VEXDREN-2710 file (C-alpha; in Angstrom, 1 decimal):
% VEXDREN-2710
k/r/px/py/pz
1/GLN/0.0/0.0/0.0
2/GLU/1.0/3.6/-0.7
3/GLN/0.2/6.8/1.0
4/PRO/-2.8/8.6/-0.4
5/VAL/-2.3/12.0/-2.1
6/GLU/-4.8/14.8/-1.7
7/SER/-5.4/17.7/-4.1
8/GLY/-8.0/20.4/-4.7
9/GLY/-7.6/22.5/-1.6
10/GLY/-7.3/26.3/-1.7
11/LEU/-8.8/29.6/-0.8
12/VAL/-12.5/30.1/-1.4
13/GLN/-15.1/32.7/-0.2
14/ALA/-17.9/31.7/2.1
15/VAL/-20.9/30.0/0.4
16/GLY/-18.5/28.9/-2.3
17/SER/-17.6/25.3/-3.3
18/LEU/-14.5/23.2/-3.6
19/ARG/-13.9/19.6/-4.7
20/LEU/-11.1/17.6/-3.0
21/SER/-9.6/14.6/-4.7
22/CYS/-7.5/11.8/-3.3
23/ALA/-5.6/9.2/-5.3
24/ALA/-3.9/6.1/-4.0
25/SER/-2.0/3.3/-5.8
26/GLY/-0.7/0.0/-4.6
27/GLY/-4.1/-1.2/-3.5
28/THR/-4.5/1.2/-0.6
29/PHE/-8.2/1.8/-1.3
30/ILE/-9.1/-1.7/-2.4
31/ASN/-11.6/-3.3/-0.1
32/SER/-11.2/-0.4/2.3
33/VAL/-13.4/2.1/4.0
34/VAL/-12.1/5.6/3.2
35/CYS/-12.7/8.8/5.0
36/TRP/-11.9/12.5/5.1
37/PHE/-10.7/13.9/8.4
38/ARG/-9.9/17.5/9.1
39/GLN/-7.9/19.4/11.7
40/ALA/-7.4/23.0/12.6
41/PRO/-4.4/24.2/14.7
42/GLY/-4.9/23.4/18.3
43/LYS/-7.9/21.2/17.7
44/GLU/-8.3/17.5/17.5
45/ARG/-8.5/15.8/14.2
46/GLU/-12.2/15.0/13.4
47/SER/-13.9/12.8/10.8
48/VAL/-15.9/14.6/8.2
49/ALA/-17.2/11.9/5.9
50/ALA/-16.6/8.3/5.2
51/ILE/-17.7/5.8/2.5
52/ALA/-17.8/2.1/2.3
53/TRP/-15.9/0.1/-0.3
54/ASN/-19.1/-0.8/-2.1
55/ARG/-20.3/2.8/-1.9
56/LEU/-23.6/1.6/-0.4
57/ALA/-23.0/3.4/2.9
58/THR/-21.9/7.0/3.5
59/TYR/-21.4/8.8/6.8
60/TYR/-21.2/12.5/7.6
61/SER/-20.5/14.5/10.7
62/ASP/-23.4/16.8/11.8
63/SER/-21.4/19.8/10.9
64/VAL/-21.2/19.0/7.2
65/LYS/-24.3/17.0/6.6
66/GLY/-26.3/18.4/3.7
67/ARG/-23.4/20.5/2.5
68/PHE/-20.6/17.9/1.7
69/SER/-20.8/14.8/-0.4
70/ILE/-18.3/12.0/-0.4
71/SER/-17.9/9.7/-3.4
72/ARG/-15.3/7.3/-4.8
73/ASP/-14.3/5.8/-8.1
74/ASN/-13.0/2.4/-7.4
75/ALA/-11.8/1.8/-11.0
76/LYS/-9.6/4.9/-10.6
77/ASN/-8.7/4.4/-7.0
78/THR/-9.8/7.9/-6.3
79/LEU/-11.8/9.5/-3.5
80/TYR/-13.7/12.8/-3.7
81/LEU/-15.2/15.3/-1.3
82/GLN/-17.6/17.8/-2.8
83/MET/-17.9/20.8/-0.4
84/ASN/-20.7/23.2/-1.0
85/SER/-22.0/26.2/1.0
86/LEU/-18.6/26.5/2.7
87/LYS/-18.3/28.4/5.9
88/PRO/-15.3/30.0/7.6
89/GLU/-15.4/27.3/10.2
90/ASP/-14.7/24.7/7.5
91/THR/-11.2/26.1/7.3
92/ASP/-8.9/23.2/8.1
93/VAL/-6.3/20.8/6.7
94/TYR/-8.2/18.0/5.2
95/TYR/-6.8/14.5/5.2
96/CYS/-7.6/11.5/3.0
97/VAL/-7.4/8.3/5.0
98/ALA/-7.9/4.6/4.3
99/LYS/-8.9/2.1/6.9
100/GLY/-7.2/-0.9/5.3
101/ASN/-10.2/-3.1/5.6
102/SER/-13.9/-3.0/4.8
103/SER/-15.3/-3.1/8.3
104/LEU/-17.6/-0.2/9.3
105/LEU/-16.8/-0.6/13.0
106/GLY/-15.2/2.5/14.4
107/ILE/-15.7/4.4/11.3
108/TYR/-15.2/7.7/13.1
109/ASP/-12.2/6.5/15.1
110/ARG/-9.0/7.9/13.7
111/GLY/-7.1/5.1/15.4
112/ARG/-8.8/2.6/13.1
113/TYR/-7.2/4.1/9.9
114/SER/-3.9/2.9/8.7
115/TYR/-3.1/5.1/5.7
116/TRP/-3.0/8.9/5.9
117/GLY/-2.3/11.5/3.2
118/GLN/-0.2/14.6/3.9
119/GLY/-3.3/16.8/3.9
120/THR/-4.5/19.7/1.8
121/GLN/-5.3/23.1/3.2
122/VAL/-8.8/24.5/2.7
123/THR/-9.3/28.2/3.7
124/VAL/-12.7/29.8/3.6
125/SER/-12.8/33.6/3.9
126/SER/-15.8/35.5/5.2
END
């Protein structure tokens, strides 16, 4: 397995949109739950959205539900996060992570994830 690589972060005005992408090779995403986490300076890393390997189950934190959408293209080994109606409080470093297995247990527990990207900065101005 190889480390996931995020892209698509940047600066956007409030109520705008961004789409994050994450690519992984070496089978990192195969048969794996994948998730987006985020972290601001001085705060704990929190899960934002997760998706099952078969794409039949998705999970969202209450803070982003209805605004963000997670998806994946298993043929391309790529994960996406469509972020709409962005708010200044969405400003964070966003991490793409893979669990390394298909179990949905502990889906919000960062300790359950084995493969972490370097992160991409998202900044939302008011």
